[in-house]
KETORMI-655585 format. One record per residue (C-alpha): x, y, z. Coordinates in nm, 3 decimals, decimal comma, always signed. Layout:
<rs>
u|v|w
X|Y|Z;
...
</rs>
This chain:
<rs>
u|v|w
+0,004|-0,020|+0,009;
+0,277|+0,234|+0,065;
+0,445|+0,189|-0,241;
+0,122|+0,224|-0,461;
+0,075|+0,548|-0,283;
+0,469|+0,669|-0,341;
+0,401|+0,587|-0,712;
+0,070|+0,778|-0,759;
+0,199|+1,072|-0,554;
+0,514|+1,067|-0,730;
+0,343|+1,068|-1,095;
+0,123|+1,325|-0,986;
+0,415|+1,550|-0,899;
+0,554|+1,481|-1,216;
+0,253|+1,603|-1,372;
+0,205|+1,877|-1,161;
+0,592|+1,975|-1,216;
+0,506|+1,926|-1,601;
+0,173|+2,168|-1,573;
+0,360|+2,447|-1,405;
+0,636|+2,475|-1,634;
+0,371|+2,513|-1,913;
+0,157|+2,765|-1,715;
+0,539|+2,955|-1,695;
+0,540|+2,977|-2,035;
+0,220|+3,054|-2,115;
+0,280|+3,358|-1,882;
+0,582|+3,477|-2,060;
+0,366|+3,438|-2,405;
+0,076|+3,624|-2,289;
+0,311|+3,914|-2,129;
+0,195|+3,944|-1,820;
+0,342|+4,278|-1,775;
-0,040|+4,429|-1,790;
-0,109|+4,387|-1,374;
+0,097|+4,209|-1,087;
-0,267|+4,070|-0,968;
-0,259|+3,843|-1,284;
+0,127|+3,714|-1,229;
+0,019|+3,658|-0,878;
-0,300|+3,439|-0,948;
-0,111|+3,239|-1,219;
+0,205|+3,180|-0,988;
-0,007|+3,090|-0,691;
-0,163|+2,833|-0,891;
+0,165|+2,692|-1,020;
+0,308|+2,716|-0,672;
+0,012|+2,515|-0,566;
+0,024|+2,250|-0,847;
+0,397|+2,186|-0,768;
+0,342|+2,058|-0,420;
+0,417|+1,693|-0,408;
+0,256|+1,474|-0,184;
+0,420|+1,129|-0,035;
+0,234|+0,819|+0,094;
+0,255|+0,995|+0,452;
+0,099|+1,303|+0,336;
+0,445|+1,516|+0,348;
+0,602|+1,732|+0,097;
+0,836|+1,562|-0,110;
+1,180|+1,697|-0,228;
+1,250|+1,650|-0,589;
+1,565|+1,792|-0,806;
+1,286|+1,991|-0,987;
+1,178|+2,231|-0,748;
+1,477|+2,432|-0,708;
+1,467|+2,515|-1,081;
+1,095|+2,580|-1,043;
+1,156|+2,830|-0,752;
+1,424|+2,980|-0,928;
+1,212|+3,031|-1,253;
+0,915|+3,177|-1,068;
+1,186|+3,431|-0,914;
+1,315|+3,565|-1,207;
+0,945|+3,576|-1,354;
+0,828|+3,741|-1,064;
+1,144|+4,051|-1,080;
+1,059|+4,080|-1,442;
+0,700|+4,129|-1,366;
+0,784|+4,382|-1,104;
+0,981|+4,583|-1,380;
+0,660|+4,570|-1,590;
+0,442|+4,712|-1,306;
+0,673|+4,999|-1,221;
+0,668|+5,085|-1,604;
+0,269|+5,072|-1,602;
+0,248|+5,280|-1,285;
+0,468|+5,528|-1,455;
+0,322|+5,537|-1,808;
-0,033|+5,524|-1,659;
-0,268|+5,340|-1,866;
-0,608|+5,360|-1,915;
-0,824|+5,176|-1,700;
-1,087|+5,137|-2,008;
-0,777|+4,979|-2,164;
-0,691|+4,685|-1,908;
-0,794|+4,339|-1,988;
-0,930|+4,025|-1,757;
-0,753|+3,697|-1,871;
-0,978|+3,407|-1,840;
-0,824|+3,063|-1,847;
-0,777|+2,714|-1,676;
-0,487|+2,657|-1,500;
-0,171|+2,632|-1,748;
-0,385|+2,739|-2,007;
-0,336|+3,005|-2,281;
-0,466|+3,321|-2,203;
-0,811|+3,302|-2,377;
-1,136|+3,516|-2,328;
-0,971|+3,852|-2,288;
-1,248|+4,064|-2,148;
-1,195|+4,490|-2,196;
-1,304|+4,647|-1,897;
-1,499|+4,915|-2,083;
-1,764|+4,668|-2,176;
-1,829|+4,578|-1,832;
-2,134|+4,805|-1,663;
-2,224|+4,878|-1,314;
-2,547|+4,683|-1,293;
-2,720|+4,956|-1,005;
-2,599|+5,249|-1,281;
-2,751|+5,063|-1,544;
-3,072|+4,996|-1,392;
-3,122|+5,378|-1,236;
-3,052|+5,501|-1,568;
-3,302|+5,269|-1,742;
-3,564|+5,329|-1,514;
-3,523|+5,718|-1,498;
-3,513|+5,720|-1,896;
-3,861|+5,511|-1,876;
-4,023|+5,742|-1,631;
-3,913|+6,033|-1,847;
-4,046|+5,870|-2,153;
-4,358|+5,768|-2,026;
-4,428|+6,116|-1,924;
-4,367|+6,291|-2,240;
-4,595|+5,978|-2,405;
-4,859|+6,051|-2,188;
-4,826|+6,429|-2,251;
-4,828|+6,370|-2,617;
-5,120|+6,157|-2,591;
-5,338|+6,393|-2,428;
-5,228|+6,661|-2,655;
-5,337|+6,472|-2,960;
-5,664|+6,361|-2,783;
-5,728|+6,735|-2,732;
-5,645|+6,814|-3,126;
-5,847|+6,549|-3,185;
-6,167|+6,629|-3,041;
-6,109|+6,972|-3,162;
-6,061|+6,881|-3,512;
-6,353|+6,700|-3,477;
-6,591|+6,979|-3,331;
-6,439|+7,212|-3,619;
-6,547|+6,974|-3,911;
-6,872|+6,944|-3,773;
-6,927|+7,328|-3,710;
-6,772|+7,404|-4,033;
-7,019|+7,156|-4,234;
-7,320|+7,248|-4,030;
-7,238|+7,641|-4,105;
-7,208|+7,567|-4,496;
-7,509|+7,380|-4,475;
-7,706|+7,652|-4,316;
-7,555|+7,941|-4,558;
-7,659|+7,695|-4,859;
-8,001|+7,601|-4,743;
-7,953|+7,253|-4,708;
-7,917|+7,224|-4,330;
-8,175|+7,275|-4,055;
-8,095|+7,566|-3,791;
-8,256|+7,633|-3,458;
-8,419|+7,947|-3,434;
-8,580|+8,113|-3,110;
-8,722|+8,423|-3,285;
-8,839|+8,612|-2,972;
-8,452|+8,588|-2,852;
-8,333|+8,658|-3,172;
-8,547|+8,974|-3,234;
-8,434|+9,112|-2,915;
-8,041|+9,056|-3,010;
-8,110|+9,209|-3,335;
-8,277|+9,496|-3,145;
-7,946|+9,553|-2,933;
-7,708|+9,525|-3,198;
-7,896|+9,796|-3,381;
-7,906|+10,004|-3,032;
-7,553|+9,986|-2,960;
-7,484|+10,135|-3,322;
-7,709|+10,416|-3,271;
-7,541|+10,464|-2,913;
-7,222|+10,444|-3,065;
-7,301|+10,734|-3,288;
-7,408|+10,943|-3,013;
-7,068|+10,882|-2,806;
-6,897|+10,985|-3,110;
-7,076|+11,327|-3,180;
-7,075|+11,383|-2,797;
-6,714|+11,367|-2,826;
-6,639|+11,596|-3,080;
-6,882|+11,826|-2,933;
-6,633|+11,829|-2,606;
-6,327|+11,842|-2,833;
-6,468|+12,178|-3,016;
-6,619|+12,325|-2,721;
-6,291|+12,276|-2,524;
-6,115|+12,441|-2,802;
-6,355|+12,731|-2,759;
-6,329|+12,763|-2,367;
-5,955|+12,781|-2,432;
-5,958|+13,076|-2,697;
-6,206|+13,242|-2,473;
-5,944|+13,187|-2,185;
-5,689|+13,342|-2,411;
-5,891|+13,639|-2,532;
-5,973|+13,718|-2,154;
-5,590|+13,748|-2,090;
-5,512|+13,959|-2,387;
-5,767|+14,202|-2,289;
-5,694|+14,216|-1,956;
-5,346|+14,320|-2,060;
-5,469|+14,548|-2,305;
-5,643|+14,737|-2,062;
-5,318|+14,780|-1,844;
-5,133|+14,945|-2,130;
-5,421|+15,120|-2,306;
-5,560|+15,394|-2,052;
-5,784|+15,554|-2,336;
-5,930|+15,204|-2,339;
-5,892|+15,062|-2,033;
-6,264|+15,034|-1,948;
-6,360|+14,899|-2,282;
-6,116|+14,634|-2,247;
-6,187|+14,550|-1,895;
-6,557|+14,471|-1,968;
-6,451|+14,250|-2,247;
-6,186|+14,057|-2,017;
-6,435|+13,979|-1,729;
-6,702|+13,857|-1,995;
-6,445|+13,623|-2,124;
-6,319|+13,486|-1,830;
-6,669|+13,441|-1,682;
-6,764|+13,267|-2,018;
-6,466|+13,062|-1,971;
-6,554|+12,960|-1,596;
-6,877|+12,870|-1,717;
-6,780|+12,667|-2,019;
-6,524|+12,463|-1,777;
-6,831|+12,364|-1,588;
-6,996|+12,264|-1,898;
-6,719|+12,065|-1,995;
-6,747|+11,887|-1,671;
-7,115|+11,795|-1,720;
-7,050|+11,662|-2,090;
-6,785|+11,502|-1,989;
-6,951|+11,331|-1,713;
-7,215|+11,221|-2,004;
-6,955|+11,097|-2,254;
-6,820|+10,892|-1,961;
-7,143|+10,697|-1,882;
-7,259|+10,652|-2,249;
-6,869|+10,477|-2,302;
-6,919|+10,284|-2,012;
-7,288|+10,151|-2,147;
-7,202|+10,110|-2,491;
-6,833|+9,943|-2,468;
-6,873|+9,789|-2,126;
-7,223|+9,669|-2,069;
-7,389|+9,623|-2,415;
-7,015|+9,472|-2,504;
-7,052|+9,171|-2,225;
-7,404|+9,115|-2,313;
-7,291|+9,073|-2,684;
-6,969|+8,836|-2,584;
-7,274|+8,606|-2,405;
-7,479|+8,625|-2,717;
-7,173|+8,517|-2,936;
-7,079|+8,207|-2,695;
-7,486|+8,156|-2,730;
-7,460|+8,148|-3,112;
-7,157|+7,932|-3,109;
-7,345|+7,696|-2,869;
-7,630|+7,692|-3,115;
-7,423|+7,609|-3,417;
-7,259|+7,307|-3,198;
-7,591|+7,182|-3,103;
-7,743|+7,166|-3,478;
-7,408|+7,005|-3,602;
-7,433|+6,735|-3,348;
-7,810|+6,717|-3,359;
-7,764|+6,651|-3,780;
-7,508|+6,389|-3,695;
-7,734|+6,220|-3,456;
-8,002|+6,226|-3,707;
-7,780|+6,119|-3,996;
-7,665|+5,806|-3,808;
-8,031|+5,715|-3,710;
-8,134|+5,719|-4,062;
-7,869|+5,469|-4,131;
-7,828|+5,072|-4,113;
-7,826|+4,956|-3,744;
-7,537|+4,691|-3,701;
-7,294|+4,655|-3,381;
-7,042|+4,950|-3,497;
-7,352|+5,163|-3,564;
-7,508|+5,130|-3,258;
-7,181|+5,227|-3,071;
-7,157|+5,554|-3,291;
-7,519|+5,615|-3,201;
-7,462|+5,591|-2,853;
-7,176|+5,820|-2,808;
-7,354|+6,093|-3,091;
-7,663|+6,089|-2,843;
-7,396|+6,139|-2,543;
-7,243|+6,415|-2,719;
-7,584|+6,594|-2,845;
-7,736|+6,600|-2,482;
-7,401|+6,730|-2,379;
-7,450|+7,022|-2,643;
-7,811|+7,092|-2,564;
-7,769|+7,137|-2,224;
-7,474|+7,411|-2,290;
-7,722|+7,585|-2,567;
-8,008|+7,604|-2,334;
-7,782|+7,708|-2,055;
-7,653|+7,967|-2,254;
-7,980|+8,110|-2,392;
-8,115|+8,128|-2,049;
-7,804|+8,361|-1,999;
-7,845|+8,549|-2,253;
-8,216|+8,635|-2,205;
-8,161|+8,707|-1,827;
-7,871|+8,973|-1,944;
-8,090|+9,110|-2,190;
-8,357|+9,171|-1,978;
-8,128|+9,363|-1,717;
-7,961|+9,520|-1,972;
-8,263|+9,683|-2,079;
-8,345|+9,802|-1,720;
-8,004|+9,940|-1,687;
-7,980|+10,134|-2,024;
-8,328|+10,312|-1,930;
-8,200|+10,405|-1,594;
-7,879|+10,541|-1,715;
-8,011|+10,715|-2,008;
-8,287|+10,906|-1,816;
-8,029|+11,061|-1,600;
-7,782|+11,155|-1,826;
-7,999|+11,284|-2,056;
-8,183|+11,523|-1,799;
-7,801|+11,611|-1,716;
-7,698|+11,734|-2,073;
-8,053|+11,884|-2,105;
-8,008|+12,103|-1,806;
-7,637|+12,165|-1,842;
-7,690|+12,309|-2,192;
-7,986|+12,516|-2,111;
-7,822|+12,668|-1,823;
-7,484|+12,744|-1,982;
-7,637|+12,927|-2,301;
-7,897|+13,106|-2,096;
-7,614|+13,265|-1,899;
-7,770|+13,139|-1,585;
-7,458|+13,046|-1,399;
-7,627|+12,936|-1,076;
-7,842|+12,680|-1,225;
-7,535|+12,564|-1,407;
-7,364|+12,493|-1,080;
-7,674|+12,351|-0,935;
-7,691|+12,114|-1,226;
-7,385|+11,974|-1,108;
-7,474|+11,930|-0,775;
-7,758|+11,756|-0,805;
-7,559|+11,486|-1,035;
-7,249|+11,480|-0,778;
-7,014|+11,582|-1,034;
-6,680|+11,727|-0,908;
-6,496|+11,980|-1,101;
-6,095|+11,998|-1,053;
-5,999|+12,340|-0,917;
-5,871|+12,627|-1,126;
-5,511|+12,534|-1,089;
-5,528|+12,195|-1,203;
-5,412|+12,110|-1,555;
-5,676|+12,159|-1,833;
-5,868|+11,974|-1,946;
-6,001|+11,755|-1,679;
-6,198|+11,537|-1,896;
-5,928|+11,399|-2,127;
-5,778|+11,244|-1,823;
-6,095|+10,983|-1,849;
-6,098|+10,950|-2,215;
</rs>
């Protein structure tokens, strides 16, 4: 038994020695100057492989051990020199390689480290890119749906409008409401003409007041420099100054009239007309979806058509409710507008009449009383003129 073990261990030792020598040759061929870690790994393998075991489990001393140890020391010195050169030259980490192979095998499967990615970094980057991609995709889908609905609605309304223009499509008409809307538009045009003429009157009258003011100053100066005509120039100077003062009072009244008419026309009436415009658009949409539903009901009844009919019925109901709501809003606004118009115009026309009559009658007291009656405050004499221009 001892002999057998000795022979087998000796044979194993011979094979291990040969394998270690082949490993050293492979190390020299593959250039282990790329890193000391690889040299340590292979040399440790060779050292492990050269340990002989005798029958008693002790290491054996063979003549090949000294030569192998010397070869390993020589190779280690060469590796240290190569490692120093590598550290000095500073290689790029992306250019280093990992050698995979068996004991004493050739350097096969060289894997560049640049191709190795951190799994955590790749996972986090991919997850963030996927979340950003999903968010952008959701926004794009939402915008596409909005554009699709807008395009479909525009197409239906345009089709309905063209059909009405050429007399082929039916139109929902509220005769009483349409008549009130026409009256409002006509009233607005007439009030705009009144506003334009009142502004023109104010501009011309302001120019006249300024001329009277300058003429009164000139008469007063000539009264001081012409002793022989002092009284005559003095009378005219006082008259022009009084006319100028009354003219400024009248300008205040006319300016209040213009401001009130401007508010009535360009704010109150315009607001009602904007609601009417929304009502007319809702009416057009309602008729468009009504015509679409009628067209589908006249066609064949299959599964696809029934789904389309159900969708069209829902859209028709939505636009019907919107149309009825806006029609009610227009009716209410027209009613309140008429009441407000009568109240405002009654006050403003009375003011305009009393102020004009008092001015041209020369009744300064009545003119001032008119302004107090309507709570109109004038700027003090030292203020810039004309005061009414700041409110235009």
